[in-house]
N, CA, C and O of each residue as an XYZ file, in Angstrom:
604
protein
N     -21.543    -28.249      5.102
C     -21.410    -26.919      5.664
C     -21.260    -25.905      4.529
O     -20.492    -26.111      3.589
N     -22.006    -24.812      4.637
C     -21.948    -23.758      3.635
C     -20.607    -23.034      3.726
O     -20.160    -22.659      4.810
N     -19.981    -22.848      2.577
C     -18.704    -22.134      2.548
C     -18.941    -20.650      2.771
O     -20.004    -20.126      2.437
N     -17.969    -19.988      3.326
C     -18.116    -18.596      3.727
C     -17.385    -17.643      2.795
O     -16.457    -18.015      2.076
N     -17.846    -16.396      2.841
C     -17.077    -15.307      2.243
C     -16.134    -14.837      3.337
O     -16.563    -14.570      4.459
N     -14.875    -14.738      3.021
C     -13.864    -14.366      4.006
C     -13.149    -13.103      3.536
O     -12.685    -13.027      2.399
N     -13.065    -12.114      4.426
C     -12.296    -10.899      4.146
C     -10.997    -10.991      4.935
O     -11.002    -11.156      6.155
N      -9.894    -10.881      4.219
C      -8.567    -10.932      4.833
C      -7.978     -9.526      4.781
O      -7.899     -8.923      3.710
N      -7.569     -9.007      5.923
C      -6.952     -7.681      5.990
C      -5.470     -7.843      6.296
O      -5.093     -8.319      7.367
N      -4.639     -7.444      5.346
C      -3.186     -7.518      5.515
C      -2.664     -6.128      5.865
O      -2.897     -5.173      5.123
N      -1.974     -6.012      6.968
C      -1.367     -4.734      7.324
C      -0.187     -4.437      6.415
O       0.513     -5.349      5.976
N       0.029     -3.165      6.135
C       1.157     -2.788      5.282
C       2.484     -3.274      5.829
O       3.359     -3.671      5.060
N       2.655     -3.250      7.158
C       3.906     -3.720      7.757
C       4.095     -5.218      7.563
O       5.228     -5.696      7.494
N       2.993     -5.966      7.472
C       3.087     -7.412      7.239
C       3.616     -7.717      5.844
O       4.064     -8.831      5.571
N       3.561     -6.723      4.966
C       4.021     -6.918      3.591
C       5.489     -6.543      3.406
O       6.000     -6.586      2.287
N       6.162     -6.183      4.475
C       7.588     -5.875      4.381
C       7.861     -4.395      4.238
O       6.952     -3.587      4.049
N       9.136     -4.061      4.334
C       9.562     -2.665      4.257
C      10.335     -2.336      2.990
O      10.847     -1.227      2.838
N      10.421     -3.296      2.086
C      11.053     -3.057      0.788
C      10.506     -4.094     -0.189
O       9.813     -5.027      0.216
N      10.814     -3.932     -1.462
C      10.231     -4.806     -2.482
C      10.622     -6.273     -2.317
O       9.749     -7.132     -2.435
N      11.895     -6.610     -2.050
C      12.221     -8.036     -1.852
C      11.447     -8.663     -0.687
O      10.974     -9.795     -0.795
N      11.318     -7.928      0.430
C      10.541     -8.450      1.564
C       9.080     -8.645      1.167
O       8.446     -9.622      1.566
N       8.552     -7.708      0.380
C       7.154     -7.820     -0.046
C       6.950     -9.056     -0.915
O       5.940     -9.746     -0.778
N       7.887     -9.339     -1.797
C       7.739    -10.505     -2.673
C       7.692    -11.797     -1.855
O       6.900    -12.691     -2.153
N       8.532    -11.896     -0.835
C       8.527    -13.076      0.045
C       7.195    -13.155      0.787
O       6.591    -14.224      0.876
N       6.744    -12.025      1.316
C       5.501    -11.992      2.096
C       4.291    -12.376      1.254
O       3.450    -13.154      1.704
N       4.190    -11.843      0.037
C       3.003    -12.155     -0.767
C       3.005    -13.607     -1.236
O       1.940    -14.207     -1.380
N       4.176    -14.176     -1.474
C       4.218    -15.591     -1.878
C       3.736    -16.498     -0.757
O       2.956    -17.419     -1.002
N       4.186    -16.254      0.466
C       3.736    -17.105      1.573
C       2.265    -16.838      1.890
O       1.524    -17.762      2.226
N       1.843    -15.584      1.785
C       0.443    -15.236      2.017
C      -0.454    -15.879      0.965
O      -1.553    -16.339      1.274
N       0.017    -15.908     -0.275
C      -0.773    -16.504     -1.360
C      -1.085    -17.970     -1.077
O      -2.188    -18.433     -1.366
N      -0.138    -18.694     -0.523
C      -0.373    -20.109     -0.208
C      -1.521    -20.261      0.789
O      -2.389    -21.114      0.609
N      -1.529    -19.439      1.839
C      -2.596    -19.503      2.845
C      -3.942    -19.090      2.248
O      -4.975    -19.679      2.567
N      -3.925    -18.087      1.391
C      -5.161    -17.623      0.751
C      -5.718    -18.704     -0.166
O      -6.919    -18.970     -0.166
N      -4.845    -19.319     -0.943
C      -5.302    -20.360     -1.871
C      -5.787    -21.592     -1.109
O      -6.666    -22.304     -1.596
N      -5.235    -21.856      0.069
C      -5.781    -22.936      0.907
C      -7.267    -22.694      1.164
O      -8.078    -23.614      1.062
N      -7.618    -21.455      1.498
C      -9.019    -21.110      1.764
C      -9.871    -21.232      0.505
O     -10.993    -21.735      0.553
N      -9.334    -20.770     -0.612
C     -10.056    -20.858     -1.885
C     -10.278    -22.320     -2.251
O     -11.356    -22.700     -2.707
N      -9.253    -23.129     -2.048
C      -9.338    -24.558     -2.363
C     -10.420    -25.248     -1.521
O     -11.022    -26.229     -1.959
N     -10.658    -24.734     -0.323
C     -11.722    -25.266      0.537
C     -13.101    -24.808      0.078
O     -14.114    -25.249      0.619
N     -13.143    -23.922     -0.922
C     -14.415    -23.467     -1.470
C     -14.872    -22.103     -0.989
O     -15.964    -21.661     -1.346
N     -14.074    -21.436     -0.200
C     -14.452    -20.118      0.312
C     -14.246    -19.046     -0.757
O     -13.382    -19.170     -1.625
N     -15.060    -17.992     -0.675
C     -14.841    -16.803     -1.493
C     -13.985    -15.857     -0.658
O     -14.296    -15.592      0.503
N     -12.917    -15.353     -1.248
C     -11.957    -14.557     -0.487
C     -11.827    -13.154     -1.081
O     -11.695    -12.985     -2.294
N     -11.869    -12.165     -0.208
C     -11.598    -10.773     -0.565
C     -10.430    -10.323      0.305
O     -10.403    -10.589      1.507
N      -9.475     -9.648     -0.302
C      -8.287     -9.211      0.431
C      -8.239     -7.689      0.436
O      -8.419     -7.041     -0.596
N      -7.997     -7.142      1.599
C      -7.762     -5.712      1.765
C      -6.360     -5.577      2.353
O      -5.887     -6.481      3.042
N      -5.704     -4.471      2.089
C      -4.346     -4.336      2.631
C      -4.036     -2.899      3.002
O      -4.594     -1.952      2.447
N      -3.139     -2.768      3.947
C      -2.582     -1.473      4.293
C      -1.442     -1.153      3.342
O      -1.094     -1.957      2.477
N      -0.867      0.029      3.509
C       0.207      0.417      2.594
C       1.148      1.459      3.186
O       1.833      2.169      2.449
N       1.186      1.553      4.505
C       2.006      2.590      5.135
C       3.453      2.606      4.679
O       3.914      3.621      4.159
N       4.193      1.501      4.860
C       5.594      1.518      4.434
C       5.745      1.723      2.925
O       6.678      2.387      2.472
N       4.828      1.153      2.159
C       4.947      1.218      0.706
C       4.692      2.634      0.186
O       5.438      3.126     -0.661
N       3.643      3.290      0.688
C       3.385      4.658      0.238
C       4.496      5.581      0.730
O       4.834      6.561      0.066
N       5.060      5.268      1.890
C       6.201      6.033      2.382
C       7.402      5.923      1.458
O       8.081      6.915      1.191
N       7.667      4.699      0.963
C       8.791      4.503      0.034
C       8.574      5.296     -1.254
O       9.506      5.911     -1.773
N       7.348      5.278     -1.766
C       7.044      6.019     -2.993
C       7.212      7.515     -2.746
O       7.800      8.220     -3.567
N       6.704      7.994     -1.632
C       6.810      9.407     -1.298
C       8.268      9.837     -1.153
O       8.653     10.906     -1.625
N       9.069      9.009     -0.503
C      10.503      9.310     -0.353
C      11.182      9.358     -1.718
O      11.984     10.253     -1.984
N      10.860      8.392     -2.587
C      11.455      8.378     -3.928
C      11.098      9.650     -4.690
O      11.946     10.237     -5.361
N       9.847     10.070     -4.584
C       9.417     11.305     -5.252
C      10.181     12.514     -4.698
O      10.656     13.361     -5.455
N      10.292     12.580     -3.378
C      10.982     13.712     -2.749
C      12.452     13.752     -3.147
O      12.993     14.821     -3.434
N      13.097     12.594     -3.164
C      14.513     12.551     -3.544
C      14.701     12.943     -5.007
O      15.657     13.638     -5.350
N      13.792     12.499     -5.863
C      13.875     12.860     -7.274
C      13.721     14.371     -7.447
O      14.398     14.982     -8.274
N      12.833     14.960     -6.666
C      12.643     16.411     -6.781
C      13.859     17.185     -6.273
O      14.100     18.315     -6.695
N      14.622     16.576     -5.368
C      15.860     17.232     -4.910
C      16.915     17.212     -6.008
O      17.679     18.165     -6.158
N      16.957     16.121     -6.779
C      17.915     16.026     -7.889
C      17.485     16.861     -9.086
O      18.311     17.440     -9.791
N      16.167     16.910     -9.300
C      15.603     17.629    -10.440
C      14.573     18.630     -9.913
O      13.401     18.280     -9.769
N      14.981     19.852     -9.626
C      14.085     20.837     -9.004
C      12.795     21.107     -9.783
O      11.803     21.523     -9.185
N      12.784     20.883    -11.084
C      11.568     21.116    -11.872
C      10.615     19.923    -11.851
O       9.513     20.000    -12.396
N      11.029     18.831    -11.229
C      10.182     17.642    -11.130
C       9.035     17.922    -10.162
O       9.254     18.404     -9.051
N       7.827     17.620    -10.586
C       6.662     17.818     -9.725
C       6.395     16.544     -8.939
O       6.195     15.476     -9.518
N       6.395     16.663     -7.640
C       6.127     15.521     -6.765
C       4.645     15.177     -6.842
O       3.792     16.061     -6.772
N       4.343     13.887     -6.988
C       2.949     13.443     -7.015
C       2.313     13.689     -5.652
O       2.960     13.497     -4.623
N       1.055     14.109     -5.636
C       0.386     14.294     -4.350
C       0.212     12.952     -3.631
O       0.267     11.890     -4.252
N       0.006     13.018     -2.327
C      -0.120     11.806     -1.523
C      -1.205     10.878     -2.069
O      -1.042      9.658     -2.038
N      -2.308     11.437     -2.568
C      -3.385     10.593     -3.096
C      -2.896      9.742     -4.265
O      -3.297      8.585     -4.397
N      -2.043     10.298     -5.105
C      -1.498      9.546     -6.237
C      -0.496      8.504     -5.741
O      -0.465      7.384     -6.250
N       0.318      8.867     -4.755
C       1.255      7.894     -4.169
C       0.501      6.714     -3.563
O       0.943      5.571     -3.675
N      -0.636      6.987     -2.920
C      -1.463      5.915     -2.352
C      -1.975      5.007     -3.468
O      -1.920      3.783     -3.347
N      -2.473      5.602     -4.555
C      -2.936      4.807     -5.694
C      -1.820      3.957     -6.289
O      -2.040      2.804     -6.658
N      -0.625      4.528     -6.380
C       0.522      3.776     -6.903
C       0.830      2.580     -6.005
O       1.094      1.481     -6.493
N       0.793      2.799     -4.699
C       1.096      1.697     -3.779
C       0.009      0.630     -3.837
O       0.312     -0.563     -3.790
N      -1.250      1.043     -3.940
C      -2.326      0.057     -4.082
C      -2.115     -0.775     -5.341
O      -2.291     -1.993     -5.335
N      -1.738     -0.097     -6.412
C      -1.532     -0.798     -7.677
C      -0.428     -1.826     -7.596
O      -0.609     -2.964     -8.030
N       0.720     -1.446     -7.045
C       1.808     -2.418     -7.062
C       1.641     -3.506     -6.015
O       2.071     -4.637     -6.238
N       1.024     -3.192     -4.874
C       0.750     -4.248     -3.896
C      -0.287     -5.209     -4.469
O      -0.122     -6.426     -4.393
N      -1.357     -4.658     -5.041
C      -2.389     -5.498     -5.650
C      -1.838     -6.356     -6.769
O      -2.186     -7.531     -6.889
N      -0.977     -5.772     -7.589
C      -0.351     -6.503     -8.694
C       0.468     -7.679     -8.169
O       0.366     -8.789     -8.690
N       1.281     -7.438     -7.136
C       2.100     -8.522     -6.570
C       1.231     -9.599     -5.930
O       1.486    -10.789     -6.115
N       0.202     -9.191     -5.175
C      -0.699    -10.177     -4.570
C      -1.429    -10.980     -5.641
O      -1.507    -12.206     -5.564
N      -1.960    -10.282     -6.635
C      -2.697    -10.950     -7.708
C      -1.819    -11.968     -8.424
O      -2.250    -13.097     -8.659
N      -0.609    -11.588     -8.769
C       0.287    -12.512     -9.470
C       0.647    -13.713     -8.611
O       0.690    -14.838     -9.109
N       0.907    -13.489     -7.330
C       1.276    -14.599     -6.444
C       0.104    -15.545     -6.216
O       0.278    -16.764     -6.213
N      -1.083    -14.989     -6.027
C      -2.268    -15.835     -5.838
C      -2.563    -16.611     -7.114
O      -2.845    -17.809     -7.066
N      -2.500    -15.937     -8.241
C      -2.761    -16.601     -9.536
C      -1.756    -17.723     -9.771
O      -2.141    -18.812    -10.196
N      -0.484    -17.478     -9.504
C       0.545    -18.509     -9.692
C       0.279    -19.705     -8.783
O       0.413    -20.852     -9.210
N      -0.097    -19.443     -7.533
C      -0.376    -20.539     -6.595
C      -1.611    -21.327     -7.026
O      -1.636    -22.553     -6.919
N      -2.636    -20.623     -7.513
C      -3.820    -21.320     -8.033
C      -3.441    -22.231     -9.193
O      -3.856    -23.389     -9.238
N      -2.659    -21.716    -10.123
C      -2.247    -22.514    -11.287
C      -1.377    -23.689    -10.870
O      -1.485    -24.773    -11.444
N      -0.508    -23.484     -9.869
C       0.318    -24.592     -9.365
C      -0.539    -25.731     -8.831
O      -0.122    -26.889     -8.839
N      -1.734    -25.397     -8.368
C      -2.643    -26.411     -7.821
C      -3.682    -26.866     -8.841
O      -4.600    -27.617     -8.513
N      -3.528    -26.404    -10.078
C      -4.446    -26.817    -11.136
C      -5.804    -26.141    -11.074
O      -6.782    -26.669    -11.603
N      -5.878    -24.984    -10.438
C      -7.149    -24.274    -10.302
C      -7.194    -23.089    -11.264
O      -6.315    -22.227    -11.233
N      -8.213    -23.045    -12.112
C      -8.416    -21.951    -13.075
C      -9.453    -20.997    -12.504
O     -10.624    -21.058    -12.878
N      -9.043    -20.134    -11.620
C      -9.955    -19.186    -10.978
C      -9.409    -17.780    -11.222
O      -8.238    -17.513    -10.954
N     -10.264    -16.873    -11.736
C      -9.764    -15.511    -11.986
C      -9.438    -14.766    -10.689
O     -10.061    -14.983     -9.650
N      -8.458    -13.896    -10.783
C      -8.034    -13.060     -9.660
C      -8.016    -11.619    -10.167
O      -7.498    -11.350    -11.251
N      -8.570    -10.705     -9.400
C      -8.646     -9.302     -9.824
C      -8.119     -8.370     -8.739
O      -8.178     -8.672     -7.547
N      -7.606     -7.238     -9.185
C      -7.162     -6.174     -8.286
C      -8.025     -4.947     -8.541
O      -8.283     -4.589     -9.690
N      -8.464     -4.312     -7.478
C      -9.283     -3.106     -7.595
C      -8.611     -1.989     -6.795
O      -8.282     -2.160     -5.621
N      -8.417     -0.858     -7.442
C      -7.885      0.322     -6.761
C      -9.080      1.066     -6.155
O     -10.093      1.263     -6.827
N      -8.966      1.474     -4.905
C     -10.084      2.128     -4.233
C      -9.747      3.573     -3.877
O      -8.583      3.974     -3.857
N     -10.782      4.333     -3.602
C     -10.621      5.705     -3.134
C     -11.488      5.896     -1.899
O     -12.533      5.262     -1.754
N     -11.051      6.761     -1.031
C     -11.798      7.091      0.175
C     -11.897      8.609      0.252
O     -10.916      9.315      0.023
N     -13.072      9.098      0.573
C     -13.257     10.531      0.764
C     -13.181     10.809      2.262
O     -13.870     10.175      3.060
N     -12.345     11.751      2.623
C     -12.221     12.132      4.034
C     -12.605     13.600      4.186
O     -12.544     14.380      3.235
N     -12.994     13.948      5.379
C     -13.332     15.331      5.698
C     -12.043     16.064      6.050
O     -11.406     15.754      7.057
N     -11.664     17.024      5.235
C     -10.415     17.755      5.496
C     -10.453     18.501      6.824
O      -9.408     18.903      7.337
N     -11.637     18.687      7.383
C     -11.772     19.357      8.681
C     -11.872     18.373      9.843
O     -12.172     18.772     10.968
N     -11.626     17.110      9.584
C     -11.656     16.103     10.650
C     -10.634     16.496     11.712
O      -9.477     16.754     11.379
N     -11.034     16.548     12.982
C     -10.103     16.955     14.042
C      -8.856     16.072     14.132
O      -7.830     16.512     14.652
N      -8.928     14.846     13.637
C      -7.757     13.956     13.687
C      -6.582     14.534     12.902
O      -5.429     14.225     13.200
N      -6.862     15.367     11.904
C      -5.784     15.955     11.110
C      -4.997     17.010     11.886
O      -3.904     17.400     11.475
N      -5.549     17.469     13.002
C      -4.844     18.468     13.811
C      -3.682     17.867     14.587
O      -2.776     18.583     15.014
N      -3.708     16.548     14.770
C      -2.659     15.879     15.532
C      -2.181     14.643     14.769
O      -2.519     13.520     15.144
N      -1.403     14.835     13.707
C      -0.938     13.674     12.942
C      -0.059     12.774     13.811
O       0.775     13.257     14.576
N      -0.254     11.473     13.685
C       0.479     10.530     14.535
C       1.342      9.556     13.757
O       2.153      8.848     14.354
N       1.191      9.499     12.439
C       1.963      8.533     11.661
C       2.812      9.278     10.634
O       2.279      9.825      9.668
N       4.120      9.301     10.835
C       4.971     10.001      9.862
C       5.030      9.243      8.537
O       5.051      8.013      8.503
N       5.054     10.006      7.459
C       5.194      9.437      6.117
C       6.264     10.245      5.403
O       6.259     11.475      5.437
N       7.173      9.544      4.764
C       8.191     10.236      3.990
C       9.530     10.294      4.698
O       9.734      9.669      5.739
N      10.430     11.053      4.114
C      11.805     11.116      4.605
C      11.954     12.181      5.686
O      11.077     13.020      5.892
N      13.079     12.117      6.359
C      13.421     13.163      7.319
C      13.828     14.411      6.553
O      14.391     14.320      5.462
N      13.545     15.574      7.123
C      13.855     16.847      6.472
C      14.777     17.676      7.351
O      14.844     17.507      8.568
N      15.476     18.569      6.691
C      16.232     19.564      7.449
C      15.227     20.568      8.014
O      14.064     20.590      7.610
N      15.680     21.383      8.936
C      14.818     22.420      9.506
C      14.293     23.338      8.400
O      13.112     23.687      8.381
N      15.176     23.722      7.484
C      14.794     24.628      6.403
C      13.737     23.990      5.503
O      12.772     24.643      5.106
N      13.931     22.698      5.184
C      12.946     22.002      4.343
C      11.596     21.919      5.052
O      10.549     22.087      4.427
N      11.624     21.660      6.351
C      10.382     21.585      7.123
C       9.661     22.932      7.109
O       8.443     22.984      6.937
N      10.408     24.016      7.289
C       9.804     25.347      7.274
C       9.182     25.644      5.909
O       8.122     26.263      5.821
N       9.845     25.202      4.859
C       9.323     25.395      3.503
C       7.993     24.656      3.332
O       7.056     25.193      2.742
N       7.911     23.427      3.848
C       6.674     22.646      3.752
C       5.558     23.283      4.577
O       4.408     23.334      4.141
N       5.897     23.758      5.747
C       4.907     24.428      6.603
C       4.372     25.675      5.902
O       3.175     25.959      5.956
N       5.267     26.419      5.244
C       4.852     27.620      4.515
C       3.889     27.281      3.380
O       3.060     28.107      2.999
N       3.998     26.066      2.841
C       3.091     25.612      1.776
C       1.764     25.101      2.341
O       0.862     24.741      1.585
N       1.649     25.071      3.666
C       0.410     24.603      4.288
C       0.403     23.127      4.632
O      -0.635     22.577      4.999
N       1.560     22.479      4.515
C       1.654     21.056      4.843
C       1.958     20.869      6.323
O       2.576     21.724      6.958
N       1.515     19.742      6.857
C       1.804     19.399      8.253
C       3.159     18.707      8.306
O       3.479     17.883      7.450
N       3.945     19.047      9.310
C       5.263     18.442      9.495
C       5.365     17.975     10.938
O       5.024     18.711     11.864
N       5.835     16.747     11.124
C       6.025     16.208     12.476
C       7.489     16.289     12.853
O       8.369     16.149     12.004
N       7.746     16.518     14.138
C       9.128     16.555     14.619
C       9.541     15.177     15.081
O      10.673     14.988     15.525
């Protein structure tokens, strides 16, 4: 039987809500992924990052509250940061599991970008909150800057 190319999509929530949970999740996930590789399949992994990008965004916002001159990274940079650290953890866990099984197979992480239409009607009704809770005054300040705020 011809071996298949398999795309695995991991939801951000499946990776945990903090770094220790993520480390546990990627280690157990790596074992299942390497099982497929060991069977001869080519594997590509894609992942979500909702909780992770939220944690980065919250950290940036809190830092800016402590240091008013600190510039908060835009959401696009926070997304790239989350892709990098999730990919890094997955890559290391998969590589370690491969080596534990005596398999010398390279593992790579790729950071991706997506272009969206800023006029997409979906942006008029945001449904997924990202970041920390704000006071009324902070929310008004963000709205004045042209940012969307959910109640």
